[in-house]
Structure formats: C-alpha cells, structure tokens
C-alpha positions in Angstrom: 275.5 94.0 -54.0 274.5 97.4 -55.0 273.3 98.5 -51.7 275.6 100.2 -49.0 274.7 98.2 -45.9 274.3 100.6 -42.9 276.4 98.2 -40.5 279.0 99.8 -42.5 278.6 102.8 -40.0 278.9 101.1 -37.2 280.8 101.6 -33.6 282.6 100.2 -31.0 282.7 100.7 -27.0 285.2 98.9 -25.1 286.1 99.2 -21.7 289.2 101.4 -22.0 289.7 104.4 -20.3 286.9 106.6 -20.1 284.7 105.2 -22.8 282.3 103.2 -20.7 282.5 104.7 -17.4 281.9 108.6 -17.2 281.6 108.2 -20.9 278.4 106.1 -21.4 278.0 104.9 -17.7 277.6 107.1 -14.8 275.8 105.3 -12.4 271.9 105.6 -11.0 273.8 107.8 -8.3 275.2 110.1 -10.3 274.1 113.8 -10.5 275.0 114.2 -14.1 271.6 113.7 -15.8 270.8 110.1 -16.9 268.5 107.1 -17.7 269.0 103.7 -15.6 272.6 105.1 -15.3 273.2 106.1 -19.1 273.9 109.4 -19.5 271.4 111.5 -21.0 273.4 113.9 -23.4 275.5 110.7 -24.8 272.6 108.7 -25.7 270.6 111.6 -27.0 273.5 112.5 -29.4 274.2 108.9 -30.5 270.4 108.6 -31.3 270.8 111.4 -33.9 273.4 109.1 -35.6 271.1 106.5 -36.4 274.0 104.1 -34.9 273.3 100.5 -36.6 275.4 98.2 -34.7 277.7 98.7 -31.6 280.9 96.3 -30.4 281.3 95.6 -26.5 282.9 94.7 -24.2 286.1 94.7 -26.4 288.7 95.0 -27.9 291.4 93.8 -25.6 289.5 93.5 -22.7 287.0 90.8 -24.1 289.2 88.2 -24.0 289.7 88.8 -20.2 286.2 89.2 -19.5 284.3 87.0 -17.5 280.2 88.4 -18.2 278.8 86.3 -15.0 281.2 89.1 -13.0 279.0 91.9 -14.9 275.4 90.5 -14.0 273.5 90.5 -11.0 273.1 93.1 -7.8 275.8 95.7 -8.5 276.9 96.2 -5.0 278.0 92.2 -4.9 279.5 92.2 -8.6 283.4 91.1 -8.7 285.9 93.7 -9.4 288.8 92.9 -11.7 292.0 94.7 -13.1 291.8 95.7 -16.4 295.1 94.4 -17.3 295.8 95.7 -21.0 294.0 99.3 -20.1 296.3 101.2 -17.6 295.7 98.1 -14.9 292.9 99.7 -13.5 290.1 98.4 -11.2 287.1 97.8 -13.4 283.9 97.7 -11.2 281.8 95.5 -13.8 279.3 98.0 -12.7 278.3 98.0 -16.6 277.5 94.7 -17.8 275.5 92.8 -20.2 272.1 94.0 -18.6 273.3 97.6 -19.0 274.5 97.2 -22.5 271.8 95.5 -23.8 269.6 98.4 -22.1 272.0 100.9 -23.8 271.4 98.9 -27.4 268.0 98.6 -27.3 267.8 102.6 -26.1 269.7 103.2 -29.4 267.6 101.3 -31.8 271.0 99.3 -32.7 272.0 95.7 -32.9 274.2 94.2 -30.2 277.9 92.7 -31.6 278.8 91.4 -28.6 282.7 89.9 -28.5 283.4 86.6 -26.6 286.3 85.4 -24.6 288.5 82.7 -26.4 291.8 84.1 -24.5 291.3 83.2 -21.2 287.5 82.0 -21.3 286.3 78.2 -21.7 283.6 76.8 -24.2 281.3 76.7 -21.3 281.6 80.0 -20.5 280.7 81.2 -24.0 278.1 79.0 -24.8 276.1 79.6 -21.0 276.6 83.9 -22.3 274.6 83.1 -25.5 272.3 81.1 -23.6 271.7 83.8 -20.9 271.2 86.2 -23.4 268.7 84.3 -26.1 267.4 81.2 -25.1 263.4 81.3 -23.6 263.3 77.9 -22.1 263.2 77.1 -18.2 267.4 76.6 -18.2 269.6 77.2 -15.3 270.6 80.0 -17.6 267.3 81.3 -18.4 266.4 81.0 -14.7 269.5 83.1 -13.6 268.5 86.0 -16.7 264.8 86.1 -14.8 266.2 86.4 -11.5 268.6 89.6 -12.3 265.3 91.3 -14.2 265.1 90.5 -17.7 261.8 88.0 -18.3 262.1 87.7 -22.3 265.3 87.4 -24.4 267.4 89.5 -25.8 268.3 89.9 -29.9 272.0 89.4 -30.4 272.4 89.7 -34.0 276.2 89.5 -33.7 278.7 87.4 -31.7 282.4 87.9 -31.9 284.6 84.4 -31.5 287.7 86.1 -29.6 289.1 89.2 -30.7 293.3 89.9 -31.5 293.9 86.4 -30.7 297.1 86.9 -32.1 298.3 89.6 -30.1 296.1 90.4 -27.1 294.1 87.8 -27.1 296.1 84.5 -26.4 299.1 85.3 -29.2 298.2 82.7 -31.1 299.4 80.6 -34.4 296.7 81.1 -37.2 296.1 77.3 -37.2 295.8 77.5 -33.6 293.2 79.5 -33.8 291.4 78.3 -36.6 291.0 74.9 -34.5 289.9 76.7 -31.3 287.6 78.7 -33.8 285.9 75.6 -34.9 285.5 74.4 -31.2 283.9 77.8 -29.9 281.6 78.6 -32.5 280.1 75.2 -32.0 278.9 76.6 -28.8 277.2 79.4 -30.2 273.9 78.4 -30.9 270.8 79.8 -32.4 268.1 80.0 -29.8 265.9 81.8 -31.8 265.6 79.9 -35.1 263.9 83.2 -36.7 266.7 85.2 -35.6 270.0 83.4 -35.8 273.5 84.3 -34.5 275.9 86.0 -37.3 279.3 84.7 -35.9 282.4 86.4 -36.6 285.8 84.7 -36.7 289.0 86.7 -35.5 290.7 88.1 -38.7 293.5 89.4 -39.6 295.5 92.9 -38.9 296.7 95.4 -41.6 299.0 93.2 -43.8 299.1 89.7 -42.2 297.6 87.7 -45.5 298.8 84.4 -43.9 296.6 84.9 -41.0 293.5 85.6 -43.6 294.5 82.6 -45.5 295.1 79.7 -42.9 291.8 80.8 -41.2 289.6 80.9 -44.0 291.0 77.6 -45.6 290.5 76.0 -42.1 287.7 77.4 -41.1 285.5 79.6 -43.5 282.5 76.9 -43.7 281.7 77.9 -39.9 281.7 81.3 -40.2 279.5 84.4 -41.4 282.1 87.1 -41.1 286.1 87.3 -40.7 287.0 90.6 -38.5 290.1 92.9 -39.9 291.9 95.7 -37.8 293.8 98.6 -39.9 294.6 101.8 -38.0 295.6 105.2 -40.1 299.1 106.1 -38.1 300.0 109.4 -39.6 303.9 109.0 -39.3 303.9 105.2 -39.7 305.5 105.0 -35.9 303.8 103.2 -33.6 306.1 104.7 -31.0 305.3 108.1 -31.8 302.0 108.3 -33.6 302.3 112.1 -33.7 300.1 114.7 -32.0 296.2 115.2 -32.6 296.8 119.0 -32.8 299.7 121.2 -34.3 300.8 118.6 -36.5 303.3 119.8 -39.1 302.1 120.5 -42.9 303.6 117.6 -44.2 301.3 115.4 -41.8 297.9 116.5 -43.3 298.5 114.8 -46.5 300.5 111.8 -44.7 297.2 111.0 -42.8 295.2 110.7 -46.1 298.5 108.7 -48.1 298.0 106.1 -45.0 294.2 105.7 -44.8 294.1 104.7 -48.7 296.1 101.7 -47.6 292.4 100.7 -46.2 291.9 100.2 -49.9 294.6 98.0 -51.0 294.3 95.9 -47.8 290.7 95.0 -48.4 291.7 94.8 -52.1 294.2 91.9 -51.1 292.4 90.2 -48.1 289.1 90.2 -50.2 291.3 88.3 -52.9 292.1 86.0 -50.2 288.7 84.9 -49.3 287.6 84.4 -52.4 290.1 81.7 -52.9 288.1 79.8 -50.4 284.5 81.8 -50.8 284.1 82.5 -54.1 280.3 83.0 -53.6 281.2 85.6 -50.9 279.1 84.1 -48.2 281.3 85.3 -45.7 281.7 89.2 -44.8 284.8 90.8 -44.2 284.1 92.9 -40.9 286.0 95.8 -40.2 285.3 96.0 -36.7 288.3 98.3 -35.6 289.2 101.0 -37.6 290.3 104.5 -37.4 293.1 107.2 -36.7 295.5 106.8 -33.8 297.3 109.6 -32.2 299.3 110.1 -29.7 297.4 110.4 -26.0 296.9 114.2 -25.1 299.2 115.2 -22.9 298.7 114.7 -19.2 296.2 112.0 -19.6 296.9 108.3 -18.8 298.7 106.7 -22.0 297.0 103.4 -21.6 293.5 105.6 -21.6 294.2 106.3 -25.3 292.5 109.6 -24.9 293.1 112.2 -28.2 291.7 114.9 -29.4 289.7 115.3 -32.7 290.2 117.5 -35.6 289.1 118.4 -39.1 291.9 116.4 -40.4 290.3 113.2 -38.5 286.6 114.0 -39.7 288.3 114.0 -43.3 290.3 110.6 -43.1 286.8 109.1 -41.5 284.8 110.2 -44.8 287.7 108.9 -46.9 287.3 105.4 -45.3 283.3 105.7 -45.4 283.7 106.0 -49.1 286.6 103.0 -49.6 284.0 100.9 -47.5 281.2 102.0 -50.1 283.2 100.9 -53.0 284.3 97.4 -51.1 280.3 96.6 -50.7 280.7 93.0 -52.1 283.0 91.9 -49.7 282.6 94.2 -46.7 279.6 93.9 -44.6 280.3 96.0 -41.4 282.3 98.4 -40.0 282.9 99.7 -36.5 284.7 102.6 -35.6 287.1 103.2 -32.6 285.7 104.3 -30.6 282.7 105.9 -29.3 283.6 108.2 -26.3 286.8 109.4 -25.3 289.3 106.9 -26.9 290.4 107.3 -30.1 288.8 108.4 -33.1 285.5 109.5 -30.9 282.4 110.5 -31.5 281.9 112.3 -28.4 284.3 113.4 -25.7 283.0 114.5 -21.9 284.6 116.1 -19.1 282.5 115.7 -16.2 279.0 117.1 -16.9 280.2 118.6 -19.9 280.1 116.9 -23.4 280.7 117.9 -26.9 280.4 116.5 -30.6 283.7 115.6 -32.7 284.4 116.9 -36.5 284.2 112.7 -36.7 280.2 112.9 -35.0 279.5 115.4 -37.4 280.8 113.3 -40.8 278.9 110.0 -39.4 276.0 112.4 -38.8 275.9 113.8 -42.1 277.1 111.2 -44.4 274.5 108.5 -42.3 271.7 109.3 -45.4 274.1 106.5 -47.2 272.9 103.4 -45.0 270.9 101.3 -46.8 271.0 103.5 -50.3 271.7 101.9 -53.4 275.4 102.7 -54.5 275.6 104.6 -57.5 278.7 104.6 -59.6 280.2 108.3 -59.6 283.0 110.2 -61.9 284.4 113.1 -60.6 285.9 115.7 -62.5 288.1 118.8 -61.9 288.9 121.9 -64.7 292.2 122.6 -62.2 295.0 120.2 -63.0 296.5 120.4 -59.3 293.3 118.8 -58.5 294.5 115.5 -59.9 297.5 114.7 -57.7 299.4 116.4 -55.2 302.1 114.1 -53.2 300.1 110.8 -54.9 297.2 112.0 -53.6 293.9 112.8 -54.9 292.8 115.7 -53.6 289.0 115.1 -54.6 287.0 112.1 -53.7 283.6 111.7 -54.0 280.6 108.8 -53.7 276.8 108.7 -54.1 273.8 106.7 -53.4 270.4 106.8 -54.1 267.8 106.4 -50.9 264.0 104.6 -50.8 262.7 107.8 -51.6 264.5 108.5 -55.0 267.0 110.9 -53.5 270.3 111.0 -54.5 273.3 111.6 -51.9 276.6 112.8 -53.0 279.5 113.2 -50.4 282.4 115.3 -51.6 286.0 115.5 -50.0 288.4 118.4 -50.8 292.1 117.0 -49.1 293.6 120.5 -50.6 294.5 121.8 -47.0 295.0 125.6 -49.2 292.9 125.9 -51.8 289.5 125.4 -53.2 288.6 123.8 -55.9 285.7 123.2 -58.5 284.2 119.9 -59.2 281.6 118.8 -62.1 279.3 115.5 -61.9 277.4 114.6 -64.7 274.1 113.2 -64.7 273.4 110.7 -67.3 269.2 110.9 -66.3 267.5 113.3 -68.7 265.4 114.5 -65.8 267.9 115.9 -63.7 268.2 119.3 -64.7 265.9 121.7 -62.3 265.7 119.0 -59.3 266.1 120.6 -56.0 269.4 120.8 -54.5 270.2 121.2 -51.3 273.7 120.7 -49.7 275.7 120.7 -45.8 279.6 121.4 -45.6 281.8 120.6 -42.8 285.3 122.7 -42.8 287.4 125.0 -40.4 289.6 127.9 -40.1 293.0 125.6 -40.1 293.7 122.1 -40.4 293.2 120.8 -36.8 290.4 122.8 -36.0 288.8 121.0 -33.3 285.8 121.3 -30.7 286.7 122.0 -26.8 284.8 122.3 -24.1 285.0 125.9 -24.2 284.2 126.1 -27.8 282.2 123.2 -28.4 280.9 124.3 -31.6 283.6 125.6 -33.5 283.4 123.0 -36.3 280.3 122.2 -37.3 278.2 121.4 -40.5 276.9 124.6 -42.1 274.2 125.0 -44.9 275.7 124.9 -48.4 273.6 125.9 -52.0 275.2 124.6 -54.8 274.2 125.7 -58.2 271.2 124.4 -59.9 272.1 121.5 -62.3 272.3 122.3 -65.7 270.1 122.0 -68.5 272.7 119.7 -70.1 272.8 117.8 -66.3 276.0 119.2 -64.8 276.1 119.9 -61.1 279.1 122.3 -60.3 280.1 122.5 -56.6 282.7 124.9 -55.7 284.3 123.2 -52.4 286.2 125.3 -50.3 290.1 124.1 -49.0 289.7 121.2 -46.6 286.4 120.2 -46.6 283.7 117.6 -47.1 280.1 118.3 -48.6 277.2 116.5 -48.5 275.0 117.2 -51.4 271.1 115.6 -51.7 269.1 116.0 -55.0 265.2 115.4 -54.9 
C-alpha cells in the first residue's frame, strides 16, 4: 500500500470528564453559541482538521453504555452512573442522534464502539438496525419517531473495547468466542456500504492476545484494535507533569513514543501468520501521551495541559503510522476535547487550540497522499543520535495535485540543525518551496486561556532547491516544519 490513508488522522471522543459535556455538547439551552446543542467554536475548529473519523462513546465507557438510554426526548432519557470516570451522573443528553449529527456536521466517518462487557447480542444487533436499516421494522420505526427518517452511514463498528480489563476482564480465548458471536449480528443493512467490523485487540506488548484472537477469529473481522500510550516516566502511578518537567523528561517522552514502531512491527508479524494477505487492518484506536492530571482537577477526568513536547510526540507517532502503511489502516488519538492529549481545551465560553491541534492541522496534507521514501542527512554528527534518540525525523508524500509535502522534526531541545534532502527528479530545481513551522520558547511552551496563541504555526521559508536537486533546511530547536513543494 503506497498511500497514507486519511483514517490514520482520526480522533476519539469518550464520555469522560469534560470531553462530551462542556467540550462538544453544551445543550440547546446554553448561552454558549451552539447549533442544536453542539458548541460552534469547537465544531469550527475541528472542521479545519479535515477529521476523517470519530470514535464514540468509548473507551471504557462503551462497555457500560446502553444506547437506548440516549435516544428519544432528552427530558425522558435515563441517567446513569459513569462508573469508570469519576462516578458522576451521565445524563445521556448526548446520544446516538447527537453523535451522528456531529459526524455529519464534521463530514467525517462514524466509528461506534459497541457494548460487549455488559450488553447483549440483541442490544448490539438492534443498535446497528436502528442506525443503518431502512425497512419497516420496530427499530426503524423508533428511529423515525425520534426524528430521523433516513438511515445513517456507519462505516466502522467496534465489537467491544479493552475487554481484557474494563470491558469484562476476559481471557483472549473467551473474548474471541464472544467476538464471533456478537459480530454475527453486526449486519450489513446497506449492502453497498458494508460495516467495517473491528475486534478488540491488545494493549502494548500483550502479544498472546493478538495471537489467540487472530487464530480464532481473524476470518470474521475486518480490523483488530491496538492501544498504546506514551508515559514519559514509564510509571503509571506517577506519569509526570505536562509542564515544568525535568530536562531528561523531554527525551524520555520521545524514546517511549518510539516503542510504537517496535510494537506495531511485532503485532503485525503475528497478524501476518494468520492473515498473510493483510486483509485485516491494525486499528490503533487509542494512542497519545498521558500525563498526571492538572492539579486541582478531578483525577478521573484526565484533564491535562498540552505542550510543544506533546505536539512533537504526535508528529513522531504520525510518521510511524506512515511507515506502517501496509497494516495500520486507522488511528484515533485520545482524545478530542479536554481529555488526555486533546486537540482543544475549553473553560466555560472560552476555547483554545493546543499545540497538538496545530500539528494535526499542519500535517493533514499527508492524508490520502502517496507515501514517498525519504532519506534525511545532516552534516552535524550530533544530529545522528543522543541518548539513543535520533534528533531528526521526516516523512514525505505527494498529493493528488502533484505537490510534495515534507514534515520534518528536530527533537533537539537546545540546538538548531541543518538537514538536507536530495530530490532525484531532474525537474526539482526551481520549484516553488513554502513552509510553516511550529516551535516555542521553551520545551513546555503551551497555550493558555489568557494567552491562547503562544504556540502557533508561523511561516517558514527555506532556501530554494539547488540545481543539483538539494533542499537544505535550517531547523530551529524543538520544532516541526511542514514544507510544500510545487
């Protein structure tokens, strides 16, 4: 596969903390500007990312979510306890209709995670029917009664989430059998638009889970999920702060993030044994950098600040996905608003875009473009390695209009570096070169509600490509540059 599927730039929104409520959904009675309860500023910002797909309602929340509690008149919906995320009351004001309204507004694909942990096969079957069928059945009549005449397009459906822990603490043998049973009822009510069925996959280095589930159920799935989070300290109990971190924690984050490459390689090798044609996609539907929560916030709401370091981790990981183009079909960063490595943070009526948001906005030019091999060189020997971490990383693609895009990262926290790229095409010399760059005054530079534009992309103009086809970039410390050549 030579293209970079746009689905690798996907997102994840869970009923967790203030991601849905306050972040995406403010309700139709809110003073915050909204359209049908969806807050306008967040929707407008997300549209600029060209989001390919959005995963919902979880996460761990998915395996305690009963979809019929979230349909019908909002004043009659059944509240529930969000047991995984703080024990708060979930009002179910944002449910199936509201989510599908959101994805249609964003123009992206819906990725729905079904309930295996506490739900029934019939419940899952009826949700799929409610969403996608167009016959005169009870579920379709119910959908029409609730205001939606035509079926929706649901491209992806996950059969459970993290069923090895919050989704039921299952053994892989048990889950594989449950998956085979549940997926049977994820029916294709729209034959020309079949649903892509995703099985629950492994976390990190649980290779046995991948082996067992692939051996027993590969013939019945289209995709297998995988979860990996970058923990800068390698200590789940004390992950470190998003800001004010020690200098050694700068490079520690990137070293940890490089494990994504190793783990994808090993899980892909296991999948190759049972699926040598690579029909089943590896779906990285939860990834990102995970810090301690911000002081004074609910520890189960997973609210964290977002810095330049996080943005470079995101760029580094997207490059890894580019290189694993044969097996990785989709990825969804966790999460969209106010949770973990968020694109957007909100505080009442105020909103800001994080440094990670800007990386996604800059790099969206790679979506559905042709992957181009690239070799990066530097005359500076110190750019080759430091603490076993390469200080420069790059990825390249060509879009449908023939433009070439390069994203280049300088991980060095203190020094700028020159990098050279040589183009083999004879006509490269003389082509127009333009660029943008994201950097900051400090390693933990971030945007705040008082200074929401502290870390923003700015114009970056490299020297012209030489007559020999060489492009030289002067990359500032701690930066990512996006270069376009046309």
